[in-house]
KEKE-3310 file (N, C-alpha, C; in steps of 0.2 Angstrom, whole numbers, plus 5000, padded with zeros to 4 digits):
npx = (4959:4949:4956:4957:4944:4941:4950:4946:4932:4929:4939:4938:4926:4928:4918:4909:4905:4893:4893:4886:4886:4900:4901:4892:4899:4911:4904:4899:4911:4914:4917:4915:4904:4910:4924:4924:4921:4932:4942:4938:4940:4954:4959:4955:4962:4975:4975:4969:4956:4942:4929:4911:4897:4881:4866:4860:4868:4883:4897:4910:4925:4939:4955:4967:4979:4976:4970:4981:4989:4981:4980:4994:4996:4985:4990:5003:4998:4990:4998:5007:5018:5012:5020:5035:5052:5068:5083:5095:5108:5112:5113:5105:5112:5111:5118:5115:5113:5105:5102:5099:5092:5082:5069:5057:5059:5068:5059:5050:5059:5062:5050:5046:5057:5056:5043:5047:5054:5067:5078:5087:5102:5111:5115:5110:5112:5105:5098:5093:5090:5088:5092:5083:5075:5080:5077:5065:5069:5078:5069:5063:5073:5076:5063:5063:5073:5086:5098:5111:5116:5118:5123:5125:5125:5125:5126:5134:5137:5153:5158:5163:5160:5144:5130:5117:5119:5117:5105:5097:5100:5094:5080:5065:5063:5058:5046:5039:5036:5028:5017:5012:5006:4997:4988:4983:4977:4967:4959:4958:4948:4936:4920:4906:4889:4880:4878:4883:4892:4901:4906:4912:4921:4929:4935:4943:4951:4958:4964:4972:4981:4987:4998:5009:5017:5025:5031:5037:5051:5050:5061:5072:5072:5085:5090:5084:5081:5072:5055:5045:5032:5024:5019:5009:5000:4997:4989:4977:4973:4969:4959:4949:4945:4941:4930:4922:4919:4908:4897:4901:4902:4889:4884:4890:4885:4871:4873:4877:4866:4856:4861:4860:4855:4865:4877)
npy = (5000:5009:5018:5010:5008:5022:5024:5015:5019:5031:5040:5038:5046:5058:5065:5071:5062:5054:5053:5043:5034:5030:5024:5014:5006:5002:4995:4984:4978:4973:4982:4991:5004:5014:5012:5015:5028:5033:5030:5039:5052:5050:5051:5064:5071:5068:5075:5070:5069:5080:5087:5093:5103:5099:5106:5095:5085:5077:5077:5070:5075:5071:5078:5088:5083:5070:5065:5064:5054:5044:5042:5039:5028:5020:5019:5012:5000:4995:4993:4985:4971:4968:4970:4964:4969:4967:4966:4978:4976:4985:4992:5002:5010:5015:5025:5029:5039:5039:5045:5035:5041:5048:5042:5042:5048:5038:5028:5033:5034:5020:5015:5022:5020:5007:5005:5010:5000:4996:4987:4982:4977:4978:4988:5005:5004:5003:4995:4992:4983:4992:5005:5014:5020:5030:5044:5044:5040:5050:5060:5056:5057:5070:5075:5071:5078:5074:5075:5079:5068:5057:5046:5041:5028:5022:5008:4993:4977:4975:4963:4958:4947:4940:4943:4936:4934:4947:4949:4940:4944:4956:4955:4946:4933:4921:4922:4931:4924:4914:4922:4926:4914:4912:4922:4919:4907:4912:4920:4916:4906:4911:4914:4925:4929:4939:4958:4964:4954:4955:4968:4967:4957:4963:4974:4968:4961:4970:4977:4967:4964:4977:4977:4971:4978:4984:4974:4966:4967:4965:4958:4956:4943:4937:4937:4928:4912:4902:4901:4915:4918:4930:4936:4927:4928:4942:4941:4934:4943:4954:4947:4943:4956:4961:4953:4956:4969:4977:4974:4977:4991:4994:4991:5000:5012:5011:5012:5025:5033:5028:5032:5034:5047:5048:5058)
npz = (5036:5033:5025:5014:5009:5007:4996:4987:4985:4987:4982:4967:4963:4970:4977:4991:5006:5016:5034:5039:5028:5028:5040:5039:5029:5036:5047:5039:5037:5049:5060:5075:5079:5087:5085:5072:5071:5078:5069:5058:5065:5067:5054:5051:5059:5054:5042:5031:5029:5028:5037:5034:5039:5035:5038:5051:5049:5044:5032:5023:5015:5005:5008:4998:5002:5006:4994:4986:4993:4992:4978:4975:4981:4976:4963:4964:4970:4960:4949:4952:4950:4938:4926:4922:4920:4912:4919:4922:4928:4938:4953:4967:4980:4996:5009:5026:5041:5055:5071:5086:5095:5087:5085:5079:5067:5062:5060:5051:5040:5037:5034:5023:5014:5013:5007:4995:4990:4994:5003:5019:5021:5031:5046:5043:5030:5014:5000:4983:4969:4957:4948:4944:4953:4959:4958:4966:4979:4982:4983:4995:5005:5004:5009:5022:5027:5028:5021:5024:5030:5022:5010:4992:4979:4962:4951:4944:4952:4960:4959:4971:4983:4986:4977:4980:4993:4999:4995:5003:5015:5016:5013:5018:5010:5011:5020:5013:5002:5008:5012:5000:4996:5005:5002:4990:4993:5001:4993:4980:4977:4982:4983:4980:4985:4984:4984:4996:5001:4990:4991:5004:5001:4991:4997:5007:5000:4992:5003:5008:4998:4996:5005:4999:4989:4999:5005:4996:4986:4972:4964:4951:4940:4939:4951:4958:4963:4958:4951:4955:4965:4964:4952:4949:4960:4958:4947:4952:4961:4952:4944:4953:4958:4947:4946:4956:4957:4951:4958:4971:4970:4967:4979:4988:4983:4986:5000:5001:4995:5004:5016:5033:5046:5055:5063)
capx = (4953:4946:4960:4955:4937:4941:4953:4942:4925:4928:4943:4936:4921:4929:4912:4909:4902:4890:4895:4882:4888:4906:4900:4889:4904:4915:4900:4898:4918:4915:4919:4909:4903:4915:4930:4924:4922:4938:4946:4937:4943:4961:4960:4954:4968:4981:4974:4967:4948:4939:4921:4908:4890:4875:4861:4862:4872:4891:4899:4918:4929:4947:4959:4972:4985:4972:4969:4988:4992:4978:4981:5000:4994:4982:4996:5007:4994:4987:5003:5013:5019:5009:5025:5042:5057:5074:5088:5102:5113:5113:5109:5105:5114:5111:5121:5112:5114:5100:5103:5094:5087:5076:5065:5050:5062:5070:5052:5048:5064:5061:5043:5046:5062:5053:5038:5051:5056:5073:5080:5092:5106:5115:5112:5112:5114:5099:5099:5088:5092:5084:5094:5079:5072:5084:5072:5060:5073:5081:5063:5061:5078:5074:5057:5064:5078:5093:5103:5117:5119:5116:5127:5121:5129:5121:5130:5134:5141:5160:5161:5165:5154:5138:5123:5112:5119:5114:5097:5095:5100:5090:5073:5063:5060:5053:5041:5036:5033:5022:5012:5008:5003:4991:4984:4980:4972:4961:4954:4958:4943:4932:4914:4901:4882:4877:4882:4886:4897:4906:4909:4917:4927:4934:4939:4947:4955:4963:4968:4977:4986:4991:5005:5014:5022:5030:5034:5041:5055:5050:5068:5073:5073:5092:5093:5080:5084:5065:5050:5043:5025:5021:5014:5002:4996:4993:4983:4972:4970:4965:4954:4945:4944:4936:4924:4918:4919:4902:4892:4904:4900:4882:4882:4892:4880:4866:4874:4877:4860:4852:4864:4856:4856:4871:4881)
capy = (4997:5015:5020:5006:5011:5028:5023:5011:5021:5039:5044:5039:5051:5065:5068:5071:5056:5055:5049:5036:5029:5027:5020:5008:5002:4999:4990:4978:4975:4970:4987:4993:5012:5018:5011:5018:5035:5035:5031:5045:5057:5051:5053:5070:5074:5067:5079:5066:5070:5086:5087:5099:5101:5101:5105:5091:5080:5078:5074:5070:5075:5070:5084:5087:5078:5064:5063:5063:5049:5038:5042:5037:5021:5015:5018:5007:4994:4991:4992:4981:4964:4968:4970:4963:4971:4964:4969:4980:4974:4990:4993:5009:5009:5021:5024:5034:5039:5043:5043:5031:5046:5051:5035:5044:5050:5032:5024:5036:5032:5013:5014:5025:5016:5000:5006:5012:4993:4996:4983:4984:4971:4979:4994:5011:5003:5002:4993:4989:4981:4996:5012:5019:5022:5036:5050:5043:5039:5057:5064:5054:5060:5077:5077:5069:5082:5070:5075:5080:5062:5052:5045:5036:5025:5017:5004:4986:4974:4975:4956:4956:4945:4936:4947:4932:4934:4953:4948:4936:4948:4962:4954:4939:4931:4915:4925:4934:4918:4911:4927:4925:4907:4912:4927:4915:4902:4916:4924:4912:4901:4914:4916:4929:4928:4946:4964:4965:4950:4957:4974:4965:4953:4968:4978:4964:4959:4976:4978:4961:4965:4983:4976:4967:4982:4987:4968:4962:4972:4964:4957:4953:4935:4936:4937:4923:4904:4899:4905:4919:4918:4937:4937:4923:4931:4948:4939:4932:4949:4958:4943:4944:4962:4962:4949:4959:4977:4980:4972:4980:4998:4994:4991:5007:5017:5010:5015:5033:5035:5027:5034:5037:5054:5048:5064)
capz = (5032:5031:5019:5009:5007:5003:4989:4981:4983:4988:4978:4960:4963:4972:4980:4998:5008:5023:5040:5039:5023:5030:5046:5036:5026:5041:5050:5035:5037:5056:5065:5079:5077:5090:5081:5065:5072:5080:5063:5055:5068:5066:5047:5050:5063:5050:5037:5026:5028:5031:5038:5035:5042:5031:5044:5057:5046:5043:5026:5023:5009:5005:5007:4993:5004:5006:4987:4984:4996:4990:4971:4975:4984:4971:4957:4966:4971:4954:4944:4955:4948:4932:4921:4924:4916:4912:4924:4918:4932:4941:4961:4970:4987:5000:5016:5029:5047:5059:5078:5089:5099:5083:5083:5075:5060:5060:5058:5044:5034:5036:5032:5016:5010:5012:5002:4988:4987:4997:5009:5023:5023:5037:5049:5040:5022:5010:4993:4978:4961:4952:4948:4941:4959:4962:4960:4971:4985:4983:4986:5002:5009:5004:5013:5028:5029:5030:5015:5026:5033:5017:5003:4987:4973:4957:4947:4944:4957:4958:4959:4978:4988:4982:4977:4983:5001:5000:4994:5008:5021:5015:5012:5021:5005:5013:5022:5008:4997:5011:5012:4993:4996:5009:4998:4984:4996:5004:4988:4973:4976:4986:4979:4984:4983:4984:4983:5002:5001:4985:4994:5009:4998:4988:5002:5010:4994:4991:5010:5009:4992:4996:5009:4995:4987:5003:5007:4990:4982:4965:4962:4945:4939:4939:4958:4961:4961:4956:4948:4960:4965:4964:4946:4948:4965:4955:4942:4956:4963:4946:4942:4958:4958:4941:4946:4961:4957:4949:4964:4977:4968:4968:4986:4990:4980:4991:5006:5000:4994:5009:5022:5039:5048:5060:5061)
cpx = (4950:4949:4958:4948:4937:4945:4950:4935:4924:4932:4941:4931:4923:4924:4913:4904:4899:4893:4893:4885:4895:4906:4897:4894:4908:4911:4899:4905:4919:4918:4914:4910:4908:4922:4930:4924:4929:4943:4945:4940:4951:4963:4960:4961:4975:4980:4972:4960:4947:4931:4918:4900:4885:4868:4863:4866:4879:4892:4906:4921:4936:4950:4964:4978:4982:4972:4976:4991:4988:4979:4989:5000:4991:4986:5000:5004:4992:4992:5008:5012:5015:5014:5032:5047:5064:5079:5093:5108:5115:5109:5110:5107:5114:5113:5118:5112:5109:5101:5098:5089:5081:5072:5060:5054:5065:5064:5051:5052:5063:5055:5043:5051:5059:5047:5041:5054:5064:5073:5086:5096:5110:5113:5114:5113:5107:5101:5093:5091:5088:5087:5088:5074:5075:5081:5067:5063:5075:5075:5062:5066:5077:5069:5059:5070:5085:5098:5110:5120:5118:5121:5124:5126:5124:5127:5130:5138:5148:5163:5163:5160:5149:5132:5117:5112:5116:5107:5094:5095:5096:5082:5071:5060:5055:5047:5036:5032:5027:5016:5008:5004:4996:4986:4979:4975:4966:4956:4953:4951:4936:4926:4909:4894:4878:4881:4885:4892:4902:4909:4914:4923:4932:4938:4944:4952:4961:4967:4974:4983:4990:4998:5010:5019:5027:5034:5039:5044:5054:5057:5067:5074:5080:5094:5088:5082:5078:5060:5046:5035:5021:5017:5008:4998:4992:4988:4977:4969:4967:4959:4948:4942:4939:4929:4919:4916:4912:4898:4895:4901:4893:4880:4884:4887:4873:4867:4874:4870:4855:4855:4859:4858:4862:4876:4888)
cpy = (5003:5017:5016:5008:5017:5028:5020:5014:5028:5043:5044:5044:5057:5068:5067:5064:5057:5051:5042:5031:5025:5022:5013:5003:4998:4994:4983:4975:4973:4975:4990:5002:5016:5018:5015:5026:5037:5035:5037:5051:5057:5053:5060:5074:5073:5071:5076:5068:5077:5085:5094:5098:5103:5100:5102:5086:5082:5074:5075:5071:5074:5077:5083:5082:5071:5061:5061:5057:5043:5037:5038:5029:5017:5014:5011:5000:4991:4989:4986:4974:4964:4967:4969:4965:4968:4969:4972:4979:4979:4991:5001:5007:5015:5020:5031:5033:5043:5040:5039:5035:5048:5045:5037:5045:5043:5027:5027:5034:5025:5012:5016:5021:5010:5000:5007:5005:4992:4990:4984:4978:4972:4986:5000:5010:5000:5000:4991:4989:4985:5003:5017:5022:5028:5042:5049:5043:5046:5061:5062:5057:5067:5079:5076:5074:5079:5070:5075:5073:5056:5052:5040:5034:5022:5014:4997:4984:4974:4968:4954:4954:4942:4940:4943:4932:4941:4953:4945:4940:4954:4961:4946:4936:4925:4917:4928:4929:4915:4916:4927:4919:4908:4917:4923:4910:4906:4918:4920:4909:4905:4916:4920:4928:4933:4952:4965:4961:4952:4963:4972:4962:4958:4972:4974:4961:4964:4977:4973:4963:4971:4983:4973:4972:4985:4980:4965:4967:4970:4963:4955:4946:4933:4934:4932:4916:4900:4904:4909:4919:4924:4938:4933:4925:4938:4946:4936:4938:4954:4954:4943:4952:4964:4959:4953:4966:4979:4979:4976:4988:4999:4995:4998:5012:5017:5013:5022:5036:5034:5028:5037:5043:5053:5054:5063)
cpz = (5029:5025:5012:5005:5004:4997:4985:4979:4983:4983:4971:4959:4964:4975:4988:5000:5015:5028:5040:5034:5026:5036:5044:5033:5031:5045:5047:5035:5044:5061:5068:5077:5081:5087:5075:5066:5074:5074:5058:5059:5067:5059:5047:5053:5058:5044:5031:5023:5031:5032:5037:5036:5036:5035:5049:5055:5044:5037:5027:5016:5010:5003:5001:4996:5005:4999:4985:4986:4993:4982:4971:4977:4978:4964:4958:4967:4965:4948:4946:4953:4940:4926:4924:4918:4917:4915:4920:4923:4937:4948:4962:4978:4990:5007:5020:5037:5051:5066:5081:5092:5095:5081:5079:5067:5057:5057:5051:5039:5033:5032:5024:5012:5007:5006:4995:4986:4989:5002:5012:5025:5029:5040:5045:5032:5019:5003:4990:4971:4956:4953:4946:4947:4962:4964:4966:4979:4987:4986:4994:5007:5009:5009:5020:5031:5032:5025:5018:5029:5029:5012:4999:4982:4969:4953:4947:4950:4955:4958:4966:4982:4982:4982:4981:4991:5003:5000:5001:5015:5022:5015:5015:5015:5006:5016:5017:5003:5001:5011:5005:4993:5000:5006:4993:4987:4999:4999:4982:4972:4979:4982:4984:4981:4983:4984:4990:5003:4996:4988:4999:5006:4995:4992:5006:5006:4993:4998:5011:5004:4993:5001:5004:4992:4991:5006:5002:4986:4974:4962:4955:4945:4940:4946:4962:4959:4958:4953:4955:4959:4964:4958:4946:4954:4962:4950:4946:4958:4958:4944:4947:4959:4953:4942:4951:4961:4956:4955:4970:4976:4970:4975:4990:4989:4985:4997:5006:4999:5000:5016:5027:5041:5054:5058:5064)
residu = (UNK:UNK:UNK:UNK:UNK:UNK:UNK:UNK:UNK:UNK:UNK:UNK:UNK:UNK:UNK:UNK:UNK:UNK:UNK:UNK:UNK:UNK:UNK:UNK:UNK:UNK:UNK:UNK:UNK:UNK:UNK:UNK:UNK:UNK:UNK:UNK:UNK:UNK:UNK:UNK:UNK:UNK:UNK:UNK:UNK:UNK:UNK:UNK:UNK:UNK:UNK:UNK:UNK:UNK:UNK:UNK:UNK:UNK:UNK:UNK:UNK:UNK:UNK:UNK:UNK:UNK:UNK:UNK:UNK:UNK:UNK:UNK:UNK:UNK:UNK:UNK:UNK:UNK:UNK:UNK:UNK:UNK:UNK:UNK:UNK:UNK:UNK:UNK:UNK:UNK:UNK:UNK:UNK:UNK:UNK:UNK:UNK:UNK:UNK:UNK:UNK:UNK:UNK:UNK:UNK:UNK:UNK:UNK:UNK:UNK:UNK:UNK:UNK:UNK:UNK:UNK:UNK:UNK:UNK:UNK:UNK:UNK:UNK:UNK:UNK:UNK:UNK:UNK:UNK:UNK:UNK:UNK:UNK:UNK:UNK:UNK:UNK:UNK:UNK:UNK:UNK:UNK:UNK:UNK:UNK:UNK:UNK:UNK:UNK:UNK:UNK:UNK:UNK:UNK:UNK:UNK:UNK:UNK:UNK:UNK:UNK:UNK:UNK:UNK:UNK:UNK:UNK:UNK:UNK:UNK:UNK:UNK:UNK:UNK:UNK:UNK:UNK:UNK:UNK:UNK:UNK:UNK:UNK:UNK:UNK:UNK:UNK:UNK:UNK:UNK:UNK:UNK:UNK:UNK:UNK:UNK:UNK:UNK:UNK:UNK:UNK:UNK:UNK:UNK:UNK:UNK:UNK:UNK:UNK:UNK:UNK:UNK:UNK:UNK:UNK:UNK:UNK:UNK:UNK:UNK:UNK:UNK:UNK:UNK:UNK:UNK:UNK:UNK:UNK:UNK:UNK:UNK:UNK:UNK:UNK:UNK:UNK:UNK:UNK:UNK:UNK:UNK:UNK:UNK:UNK:UNK:UNK:UNK:UNK:UNK:UNK:UNK:UNK:UNK:UNK:UNK:UNK:UNK:UNK:UNK:UNK:UNK:UNK)
# end
């Protein structure tokens, strides 16, 4: 949730923000001060935020790594499901072997390939019906240092087996569709009455939407047997964000200018 606040309100201005403003934001979202301070400390340890003292007060700035992470996330979140492209029939297939003993590496690989839209229909095998993701996946493999245990192919299906079976094994489409329905029900008819409610609603909206780029591979219509709810959910996301944005920003500015001296 802190990352969502940073991406929505700190990243656009690139300005340092007082501890009190961040604590106030997380308090409005239902987090106790101890948990909020722990989140700030973790973000600093992870190299996303850096603190500096101004007298007895502390302010926080995004590091270059933090800015890059949030910029990439913002780009993916706000463009996801906005435009659908006709499929050229090509797949990207990745075969990679990471020993069970390297659990942290396996977790990083799964997390990053999933964010890149890939699914795993079988152990060690990753697929996505989008050969245009090759550069992105290549960068992931290179950064994780696993080139020596990886092979890849791009091209159309050879006609052996049913692509729908691969899709069903690689992605939990039923669960994704249910999640879209829950999202629309939660936010589609939500009304806010003041700036604080708009702030809370916008953060919760973005926080809920940000999981879909990692959850939904945005499959082409040719691989789906019915209309996919993703575009309609995206329309709800952008409509609600536009509706609440001005009041949410006003509440954030109030917290920044009126931030207390909690260091």
